[in-house]
VMD Tcl script that builds the backbone (N, CA, C; Angstrom):
set m [mol new atoms 408]
animate dup $m
set s [atomselect $m all]
$s set {name element resname resid chain x y z} {
  {N N MET 1 A -8.175 -11.792 -28.171}
  {CA C MET 1 A -7.084 -11.361 -27.322}
  {C C MET 1 A -7.625 -11.163 -25.907}
  {N N SER 2 A -7.007 -11.804 -24.917}
  {CA C SER 2 A -7.487 -11.697 -23.546}
  {C C SER 2 A -6.801 -10.554 -22.818}
  {N N ALA 3 A -7.519 -10.000 -21.836}
  {CA C ALA 3 A -6.967 -8.911 -21.045}
  {C C ALA 3 A -5.908 -9.460 -20.109}
  {N N GLY 4 A -5.027 -8.570 -19.668}
  {CA C GLY 4 A -3.978 -8.968 -18.746}
  {C C GLY 4 A -4.509 -9.088 -17.322}
  {N N LEU 5 A -3.653 -9.512 -16.453}
  {CA C LEU 5 A -3.951 -9.690 -15.043}
  {C C LEU 5 A -3.575 -8.412 -14.302}
  {N N LEU 6 A -4.509 -7.858 -13.512}
  {CA C LEU 6 A -4.241 -6.629 -12.776}
  {C C LEU 6 A -3.635 -6.931 -11.417}
  {N N GLY 7 A -2.830 -6.002 -10.918}
  {CA C GLY 7 A -2.213 -6.153 -9.607}
  {C C GLY 7 A -1.327 -4.972 -9.274}
  {N N LEU 8 A -0.413 -5.212 -8.373}
  {CA C LEU 8 A 0.551 -4.197 -7.959}
  {C C LEU 8 A 1.930 -4.549 -8.495}
  {N N CYS 9 A 2.681 -3.515 -8.835}
  {CA C CYS 9 A 4.080 -3.686 -9.178}
  {C C CYS 9 A 4.904 -3.025 -8.084}
  {N N LEU 10 A 5.887 -3.753 -7.591}
  {CA C LEU 10 A 6.806 -3.251 -6.574}
  {C C LEU 10 A 8.196 -3.214 -7.180}
  {N N ALA 11 A 8.893 -2.088 -6.980}
  {CA C ALA 11 A 10.258 -1.968 -7.484}
  {C C ALA 11 A 11.045 -1.051 -6.567}
  {N N LEU 12 A 12.298 -1.370 -6.366}
  {CA C LEU 12 A 13.180 -0.483 -5.613}
  {C C LEU 12 A 13.480 0.727 -6.489}
  {N N ALA 13 A 13.435 1.915 -5.908}
  {CA C ALA 13 A 13.696 3.129 -6.681}
  {C C ALA 13 A 15.091 3.082 -7.301}
  {N N ALA 14 A 16.034 2.414 -6.632}
  {CA C ALA 14 A 17.400 2.318 -7.141}
  {C C ALA 14 A 17.543 1.289 -8.263}
  {N N ALA 15 A 16.528 0.425 -8.429}
  {CA C ALA 15 A 16.572 -0.602 -9.477}
  {C C ALA 15 A 15.184 -0.764 -10.092}
  {N N PRO 16 A 14.657 0.303 -10.732}
  {CA C PRO 16 A 13.278 0.269 -11.233}
  {C C PRO 16 A 13.018 -0.755 -12.328}
  {N N GLN 17 A 14.053 -1.285 -12.947}
  {CA C GLN 17 A 13.866 -2.272 -14.005}
  {C C GLN 17 A 13.553 -3.657 -13.446}
  {N N GLN 18 A 13.777 -3.881 -12.164}
  {CA C GLN 18 A 13.493 -5.170 -11.527}
  {C C GLN 18 A 12.166 -5.065 -10.779}
  {N N VAL 19 A 11.102 -5.514 -11.422}
  {CA C VAL 19 A 9.744 -5.345 -10.904}
  {C C VAL 19 A 9.195 -6.682 -10.413}
  {N N VAL 20 A 8.535 -6.625 -9.250}
  {CA C VAL 20 A 7.837 -7.790 -8.710}
  {C C VAL 20 A 6.343 -7.528 -8.863}
  {N N PHE 21 A 5.626 -8.483 -9.456}
  {CA C PHE 21 A 4.189 -8.364 -9.678}
  {C C PHE 21 A 3.441 -9.121 -8.584}
  {N N VAL 22 A 2.471 -8.439 -7.939}
  {CA C VAL 22 A 1.615 -9.053 -6.927}
  {C C VAL 22 A 0.192 -9.015 -7.484}
  {N N PRO 23 A -0.359 -10.166 -7.901}
  {CA C PRO 23 A -1.686 -10.165 -8.519}
  {C C PRO 23 A -2.790 -9.877 -7.513}
  {N N GLY 24 A -3.838 -9.230 -7.999}
  {CA C GLY 24 A -5.005 -8.959 -7.165}
  {C C GLY 24 A -5.610 -7.614 -7.487}
  {N N ARG 25 A -6.808 -7.401 -6.977}
  {CA C ARG 25 A -7.508 -6.131 -7.200}
  {C C ARG 25 A -7.743 -5.358 -5.922}
  {N N HIS 26 A -7.609 -6.013 -4.761}
  {CA C HIS 26 A -7.844 -5.350 -3.473}
  {C C HIS 26 A -6.657 -5.601 -2.553}
  {N N PHE 27 A -6.105 -4.513 -2.020}
  {CA C PHE 27 A -4.925 -4.597 -1.168}
  {C C PHE 27 A -5.093 -3.658 0.025}
  {N N THR 28 A -4.444 -4.002 1.119}
  {CA C THR 28 A -4.318 -3.082 2.247}
  {C C THR 28 A -2.834 -2.892 2.502}
  {N N LEU 29 A -2.433 -1.628 2.576}
  {CA C LEU 29 A -1.069 -1.263 2.932}
  {C C LEU 29 A -1.120 -0.831 4.391}
  {N N ALA 30 A -0.291 -1.427 5.244}
  {CA C ALA 30 A -0.332 -1.135 6.673}
  {C C ALA 30 A 1.079 -0.895 7.202}
  {N N TRP 31 A 1.156 -0.078 8.246}
  {CA C TRP 31 A 2.428 0.159 8.914}
  {C C TRP 31 A 2.166 0.655 10.324}
  {N N THR 32 A 3.198 0.558 11.160}
  {CA C THR 32 A 3.135 1.052 12.528}
  {C C THR 32 A 4.127 2.187 12.655}
  {N N HIS 33 A 3.644 3.337 13.138}
  {CA C HIS 33 A 4.521 4.497 13.305}
  {C C HIS 33 A 5.681 4.120 14.223}
  {N N SER 34 A 6.891 4.466 13.818}
  {CA C SER 34 A 8.090 4.008 14.523}
  {C C SER 34 A 8.223 4.545 15.946}
  {N N ILE 35 A 7.700 5.715 16.226}
  {CA C ILE 35 A 7.837 6.297 17.567}
  {C C ILE 35 A 6.563 6.128 18.378}
  {N N GLU 36 A 5.435 6.488 17.800}
  {CA C GLU 36 A 4.170 6.459 18.539}
  {C C GLU 36 A 3.533 5.071 18.610}
  {N N LYS 37 A 4.030 4.130 17.793}
  {CA C LYS 37 A 3.513 2.751 17.775}
  {C C LYS 37 A 2.017 2.690 17.469}
  {N N VAL 38 A 1.560 3.547 16.589}
  {CA C VAL 38 A 0.165 3.599 16.160}
  {C C VAL 38 A 0.071 2.990 14.764}
  {N N ARG 39 A -0.859 2.070 14.593}
  {CA C ARG 39 A -1.015 1.390 13.297}
  {C C ARG 39 A -1.883 2.207 12.349}
  {N N TRP 40 A -1.467 2.258 11.098}
  {CA C TRP 40 A -2.199 2.907 10.013}
  {C C TRP 40 A -2.493 1.847 8.963}
  {N N GLU 41 A -3.647 1.946 8.314}
  {CA C GLU 41 A -4.005 1.044 7.227}
  {C C GLU 41 A -4.686 1.841 6.124}
  {N N GLU 42 A -4.331 1.533 4.896}
  {CA C GLU 42 A -4.949 2.152 3.732}
  {C C GLU 42 A -5.389 1.054 2.776}
  {N N ASP 43 A -6.636 1.135 2.312}
  {CA C ASP 43 A -7.180 0.162 1.373}
  {C C ASP 43 A -7.101 0.717 -0.046}
  {N N TYR 44 A -6.649 -0.135 -0.973}
  {CA C TYR 44 A -6.516 0.240 -2.370}
  {C C TYR 44 A -7.199 -0.789 -3.256}
  {N N GLU 45 A -7.726 -0.308 -4.364}
  {CA C GLU 45 A -8.277 -1.162 -5.409}
  {C C GLU 45 A -7.496 -0.883 -6.684}
  {N N VAL 46 A -7.309 -1.925 -7.472}
  {CA C VAL 46 A -6.683 -1.777 -8.778}
  {C C VAL 46 A -7.783 -1.986 -9.808}
  {N N SER 47 A -7.971 -1.003 -10.682}
  {CA C SER 47 A -8.975 -1.106 -11.731}
  {C C SER 47 A -8.300 -0.923 -13.081}
  {N N GLY 48 A -9.045 -1.186 -14.118}
  {CA C GLY 48 A -8.489 -0.989 -15.447}
  {C C GLY 48 A -9.016 -2.044 -16.393}
  {N N PRO 49 A -8.427 -2.208 -17.567}
  {CA C PRO 49 A -7.254 -1.481 -18.030}
  {C C PRO 49 A -7.596 -0.072 -18.530}
  {N N PRO 50 A -6.634 0.821 -18.592}
  {CA C PRO 50 A -5.279 0.646 -18.068}
  {C C PRO 50 A -5.305 0.577 -16.540}
  {N N ALA 51 A -4.312 -0.081 -15.975}
  {CA C ALA 51 A -4.236 -0.273 -14.526}
  {C C ALA 51 A -4.178 1.068 -13.813}
  {N N ARG 52 A -5.027 1.187 -12.803}
  {CA C ARG 52 A -5.115 2.445 -12.041}
  {C C ARG 52 A -5.317 2.091 -10.573}
  {N N LEU 53 A -4.659 2.819 -9.691}
  {CA C LEU 53 A -4.765 2.622 -8.253}
  {C C LEU 53 A -5.805 3.577 -7.687}
  {N N LEU 54 A -6.689 3.051 -6.857}
  {CA C LEU 54 A -7.713 3.880 -6.227}
  {C C LEU 54 A -7.668 3.643 -4.725}
  {N N ALA 55 A -7.448 4.725 -3.969}
  {CA C ALA 55 A -7.476 4.655 -2.506}
  {C C ALA 55 A -8.938 4.720 -2.081}
  {N N SER 56 A -9.426 3.648 -1.450}
  {CA C SER 56 A -10.852 3.577 -1.130}
  {C C SER 56 A -11.171 3.902 0.325}
  {N N ALA 57 A -10.258 3.628 1.252}
  {CA C ALA 57 A -10.517 3.879 2.679}
  {C C ALA 57 A -9.199 3.875 3.433}
  {N N ALA 58 A -9.226 4.487 4.618}
  {CA C ALA 58 A -8.044 4.492 5.477}
  {C C ALA 58 A -8.493 4.548 6.927}
  {N N ARG 59 A -7.618 4.100 7.809}
  {CA C ARG 59 A -7.930 4.130 9.233}
  {C C ARG 59 A -6.646 4.196 10.054}
  {N N ILE 60 A -6.789 4.802 11.234}
  {CA C ILE 60 A -5.677 4.937 12.180}
  {C C ILE 60 A -6.154 4.386 13.513}
  {N N LYS 61 A -5.342 3.547 14.147}
  {CA C LYS 61 A -5.694 2.929 15.435}
  {C C LYS 61 A -5.267 3.885 16.548}
  {N N GLY 62 A -6.124 4.886 16.808}
  {CA C GLY 62 A -5.822 5.873 17.844}
  {C C GLY 62 A -5.164 7.102 17.267}
  {N N SER 63 A -4.691 7.959 18.140}
  {CA C SER 63 A -3.995 9.169 17.698}
  {C C SER 63 A -2.856 9.444 18.666}
  {N N ALA 64 A -1.927 10.276 18.217}
  {CA C ALA 64 A -0.770 10.616 19.034}
  {C C ALA 64 A -0.200 11.928 18.527}
  {N N ALA 65 A 0.779 12.432 19.222}
  {CA C ALA 65 A 1.393 13.715 18.872}
  {C C ALA 65 A 1.865 13.714 17.425}
  {N N GLY 66 A 1.392 14.679 16.654}
  {CA C GLY 66 A 1.780 14.804 15.255}
  {C C GLY 66 A 1.120 13.793 14.342}
  {N N MET 67 A 0.182 13.025 14.851}
  {CA C MET 67 A -0.469 11.997 14.055}
  {C C MET 67 A -1.978 12.080 14.207}
  {N N GLU 68 A -2.490 13.271 14.236}
  {CA C GLU 68 A -3.924 13.445 14.409}
  {C C GLU 68 A -4.665 12.970 13.166}
  {N N PRO 69 A -5.795 12.305 13.370}
  {CA C PRO 69 A -6.606 11.907 12.222}
  {C C PRO 69 A -7.143 13.139 11.496}
  {N N PRO 70 A -7.461 13.012 10.213}
  {CA C PRO 70 A -8.015 14.148 9.483}
  {C C PRO 70 A -9.353 14.581 10.078}
  {N N PRO 71 A -9.774 15.818 9.807}
  {CA C PRO 71 A -11.012 16.350 10.390}
  {C C PRO 71 A -12.263 15.524 10.076}
  {N N ASP 72 A -12.293 14.829 8.920}
  {CA C ASP 72 A -13.482 14.052 8.566}
  {C C ASP 72 A -13.475 12.639 9.148}
  {N N ALA 73 A -12.447 12.269 9.922}
  {CA C ALA 73 A -12.348 10.922 10.485}
  {C C ALA 73 A -13.424 10.694 11.541}
  {N N ARG 74 A -13.924 9.475 11.583}
  {CA C ARG 74 A -14.945 9.073 12.555}
  {C C ARG 74 A -14.430 7.874 13.336}
  {N N LEU 75 A -14.527 7.940 14.668}
  {CA C LEU 75 A -14.068 6.871 15.539}
  {C C LEU 75 A -15.090 5.738 15.575}
  {N N ARG 76 A -14.654 4.529 15.171}
  {CA C ARG 76 A -15.495 3.327 15.219}
  {C C ARG 76 A -14.619 2.152 15.633}
  {N N GLY 77 A -14.980 1.510 16.732}
  {CA C GLY 77 A -14.257 0.321 17.169}
  {C C GLY 77 A -12.788 0.567 17.469}
  {N N GLY 78 A -12.452 1.752 17.954}
  {CA C GLY 78 A -11.065 2.069 18.289}
  {C C GLY 78 A -10.220 2.551 17.127}
  {N N TRP 79 A -10.820 2.649 15.939}
  {CA C TRP 79 A -10.115 3.111 14.740}
  {C C TRP 79 A -10.755 4.401 14.251}
  {N N TYR 80 A -9.933 5.347 13.818}
  {CA C TYR 80 A -10.424 6.550 13.135}
  {C C TYR 80 A -10.488 6.215 11.652}
  {N N HIS 81 A -11.689 6.155 11.098}
  {CA C HIS 81 A -11.914 5.838 9.685}
  {C C HIS 81 A -12.083 7.135 8.897}
  {N N TYR 82 A -11.489 7.195 7.715}
  {CA C TYR 82 A -11.630 8.372 6.866}
  {C C TYR 82 A -11.390 7.996 5.407}
  {N N THR 83 A -11.738 8.913 4.532}
  {CA C THR 83 A -11.498 8.739 3.098}
  {C C THR 83 A -10.236 9.505 2.729}
  {N N PRO 84 A -9.266 8.849 2.116}
  {CA C PRO 84 A -8.025 9.536 1.733}
  {C C PRO 84 A -8.290 10.702 0.780}
  {N N THR 85 A -7.534 11.771 0.923}
  {CA C THR 85 A -7.702 12.927 0.034}
  {C C THR 85 A -7.080 12.657 -1.336}
  {N N GLU 86 A -6.011 11.910 -1.386}
  {CA C GLU 86 A -5.380 11.524 -2.656}
  {C C GLU 86 A -6.029 10.217 -3.097}
  {N N ARG 87 A -7.039 10.311 -3.944}
  {CA C ARG 87 A -7.861 9.142 -4.299}
  {C C ARG 87 A -7.249 8.252 -5.369}
  {N N SER 88 A -6.472 8.831 -6.273}
  {CA C SER 88 A -5.927 8.024 -7.370}
  {C C SER 88 A -4.447 8.344 -7.591}
  {N N PRO 89 A -3.599 7.906 -6.631}
  {CA C PRO 89 A -2.166 8.194 -6.801}
  {C C PRO 89 A -1.584 7.390 -7.960}
  {N N ARG 90 A -0.735 8.018 -8.713}
  {CA C ARG 90 A -0.067 7.324 -9.826}
  {C C ARG 90 A 0.924 6.302 -9.278}
  {N N ARG 91 A 1.577 6.666 -8.185}
  {CA C ARG 91 A 2.553 5.781 -7.544}
  {C C ARG 91 A 2.617 6.108 -6.059}
  {N N LEU 92 A 3.036 5.146 -5.276}
  {CA C LEU 92 A 3.245 5.358 -3.845}
  {C C LEU 92 A 4.720 5.093 -3.540}
  {N N PRO 93 A 5.487 6.143 -3.203}
  {CA C PRO 93 A 6.870 5.925 -2.791}
  {C C PRO 93 A 6.884 5.577 -1.299}
  {N N LEU 94 A 7.401 4.411 -0.961}
  {CA C LEU 94 A 7.398 3.929 0.417}
  {C C LEU 94 A 8.829 3.852 0.939}
  {N N THR 95 A 9.156 4.665 1.934}
  {CA C THR 95 A 10.490 4.640 2.517}
  {C C THR 95 A 10.573 3.478 3.501}
  {N N ARG 96 A 11.485 2.568 3.234}
  {CA C ARG 96 A 11.640 1.365 4.056}
  {C C ARG 96 A 13.011 1.399 4.715}
  {N N SER 97 A 13.006 1.736 5.992}
  {CA C SER 97 A 14.252 1.881 6.744}
  {C C SER 97 A 14.576 0.596 7.494}
  {N N GLU 98 A 15.851 0.337 7.650}
  {CA C GLU 98 A 16.284 -0.818 8.443}
  {C C GLU 98 A 16.033 -0.599 9.936}
  {N N PHE 99 A 15.702 0.619 10.334}
  {CA C PHE 99 A 15.503 0.949 11.743}
  {C C PHE 99 A 14.050 0.868 12.188}
  {N N THR 100 A 13.147 0.565 11.260}
  {CA C THR 100 A 11.727 0.451 11.602}
  {C C THR 100 A 11.156 -0.837 11.010}
  {N N ALA 101 A 10.010 -1.228 11.526}
  {CA C ALA 101 A 9.334 -2.407 10.977}
  {C C ALA 101 A 8.943 -2.129 9.527}
  {N N ASP 102 A 8.964 -3.149 8.729}
  {CA C ASP 102 A 8.612 -3.028 7.308}
  {C C ASP 102 A 7.113 -2.754 7.158}
  {N N PHE 103 A 6.729 -2.200 6.019}
  {CA C PHE 103 A 5.318 -2.086 5.669}
  {C C PHE 103 A 4.749 -3.495 5.587}
  {N N GLU 104 A 3.445 -3.605 5.794}
  {CA C GLU 104 A 2.759 -4.869 5.545}
  {C C GLU 104 A 1.867 -4.678 4.331}
  {N N LEU 105 A 1.802 -5.697 3.514}
  {CA C LEU 105 A 0.909 -5.696 2.368}
  {C C LEU 105 A -0.055 -6.853 2.576}
  {N N CYS 106 A -1.339 -6.523 2.613}
  {CA C CYS 106 A -2.374 -7.528 2.852}
  {C C CYS 106 A -3.067 -7.838 1.531}
  {N N VAL 107 A -3.060 -9.118 1.174}
  {CA C VAL 107 A -3.658 -9.603 -0.061}
  {C C VAL 107 A -4.599 -10.745 0.317}
  {N N ASN 108 A -5.856 -10.637 -0.119}
  {CA C ASN 108 A -6.851 -11.665 0.203}
  {C C ASN 108 A -6.948 -11.925 1.708}
  {N N GLY 109 A -6.855 -10.854 2.507}
  {CA C GLY 109 A -7.008 -10.959 3.950}
  {C C GLY 109 A -5.783 -11.475 4.688}
  {N N ARG 110 A -4.703 -11.731 3.988}
  {CA C ARG 110 A -3.480 -12.221 4.614}
  {C C ARG 110 A -2.392 -11.156 4.538}
  {N N CYS 111 A -1.934 -10.707 5.706}
  {CA C CYS 111 A -0.919 -9.653 5.771}
  {C C CYS 111 A 0.467 -10.254 5.962}
  {N N GLN 112 A 1.413 -9.725 5.186}
  {CA C GLN 112 A 2.806 -10.148 5.305}
  {C C GLN 112 A 3.700 -8.928 5.133}
  {N N PRO 113 A 4.886 -8.956 5.750}
  {CA C PRO 113 A 5.821 -7.853 5.515}
  {C C PRO 113 A 6.095 -7.703 4.020}
  {N N MET 114 A 6.288 -6.484 3.574}
  {CA C MET 114 A 6.549 -6.249 2.154}
  {C C MET 114 A 7.774 -7.030 1.685}
  {N N GLY 115 A 8.708 -7.270 2.597}
  {CA C GLY 115 A 9.893 -8.047 2.268}
  {C C GLY 115 A 9.579 -9.464 1.805}
  {N N HIS 116 A 8.380 -9.952 2.062}
  {CA C HIS 116 A 7.957 -11.253 1.546}
  {C C HIS 116 A 7.972 -11.247 0.014}
  {N N TRP 117 A 7.622 -10.113 -0.562}
  {CA C TRP 117 A 7.599 -9.980 -2.022}
  {C C TRP 117 A 8.880 -9.351 -2.570}
  {N N LEU 118 A 9.375 -8.333 -1.856}
  {CA C LEU 118 A 10.539 -7.597 -2.358}
  {C C LEU 118 A 11.397 -7.150 -1.178}
  {N N PRO 119 A 12.593 -7.706 -1.035}
  {CA C PRO 119 A 13.470 -7.283 0.060}
  {C C PRO 119 A 13.783 -5.791 -0.052}
  {N N SER 120 A 13.939 -5.158 1.077}
  {CA C SER 120 A 14.234 -3.726 1.115}
  {C C SER 120 A 15.719 -3.481 0.910}
  {N N ASP 121 A 16.029 -2.345 0.301}
  {CA C ASP 121 A 17.419 -1.918 0.225}
  {C C ASP 121 A 17.669 -0.780 1.212}
  {N N GLY 122 A 16.678 -0.553 2.130}
  {CA C GLY 122 A 16.808 0.513 3.127}
  {C C GLY 122 A 16.475 1.880 2.567}
  {N N ASN 123 A 15.893 1.911 1.397}
  {CA C ASN 123 A 15.580 3.175 0.751}
  {C C ASN 123 A 14.117 3.154 0.316}
  {N N VAL 124 A 13.809 3.659 -0.859}
  {CA C VAL 124 A 12.430 3.806 -1.319}
  {C C VAL 124 A 12.020 2.647 -2.222}
  {N N THR 125 A 10.818 2.135 -1.967}
  {CA C THR 125 A 10.182 1.155 -2.836}
  {C C THR 125 A 8.994 1.839 -3.496}
  {N N GLU 126 A 8.863 1.701 -4.795}
  {CA C GLU 126 A 7.756 2.278 -5.545}
  {C C GLU 126 A 6.650 1.233 -5.683}
  {N N MET 127 A 5.424 1.613 -5.344}
  {CA C MET 127 A 4.271 0.738 -5.516}
  {C C MET 127 A 3.335 1.400 -6.520}
  {N N THR 128 A 2.998 0.675 -7.588}
  {CA C THR 128 A 2.106 1.188 -8.622}
  {C C THR 128 A 1.115 0.106 -9.019}
  {N N ALA 129 A 0.015 0.533 -9.609}
  {CA C ALA 129 A -0.916 -0.417 -10.225}
  {C C ALA 129 A -0.326 -0.807 -11.563}
  {N N CYS 130 A -0.515 -2.077 -11.949}
  {CA C CYS 130 A 0.028 -2.492 -13.234}
  {C C CYS 130 A -0.757 -3.678 -13.768}
  {N N GLU 131 A -0.430 -4.025 -14.992}
  {CA C GLU 131 A -1.094 -5.131 -15.674}
  {C C GLU 131 A -0.017 -6.046 -16.238}
  {N N ARG 132 A -0.180 -7.335 -15.989}
  {CA C ARG 132 A 0.751 -8.325 -16.520}
  {C C ARG 132 A 0.038 -9.055 -17.644}
  {N N ALA 133 A 0.728 -9.287 -18.707}
  {CA C ALA 133 A 0.122 -9.982 -19.853}
  {C C ALA 133 A -0.385 -11.346 -19.419}
  {N N ALA 134 A -1.562 -11.695 -19.900}
  {CA C ALA 134 A -2.147 -13.006 -19.588}
  {C C ALA 134 A -1.333 -14.092 -20.271}
  {N N SER 135 A -1.134 -15.205 -19.576}
  {CA C SER 135 A -0.390 -16.304 -20.190}
  {C C SER 135 A -1.318 -17.083 -21.121}
  {N N ARG 136 A -0.759 -17.652 -22.123}
  {CA C ARG 136 A -1.546 -18.390 -23.120}
  {C C ARG 136 A -1.717 -19.816 -22.719}
}
mol reanalyze $m
mol bondsrecalc $m
mol representation Tube
mol addrep $m
């Protein structure tokens, strides 16, 4: 019996039964703050089985009012690098508003709006680690 394929599962909170699978073990979730226009990036790894999400690194491109980097952040190359305090979130609820730019999901070094995989309903999208059965 072969192990399944690890990756991310994306689902709208309003329709959790409709899941989109994004294969891979390393992802970057990125977004730009809607008011301060400061970019944030968080790196995640998917391990398992069972599938588990691990936050490995994070960075902020500068700082602004109400968006100060954590105390352990170190400035390198214009980015404040730090280790996330929530290391193994079970799920990430992502609020996707029609009034702001969509989150970006980077897979294998290629970043695309999250809408490339799952269109937004203007509400919350759930991101979790998951395993898809291997095809025979």
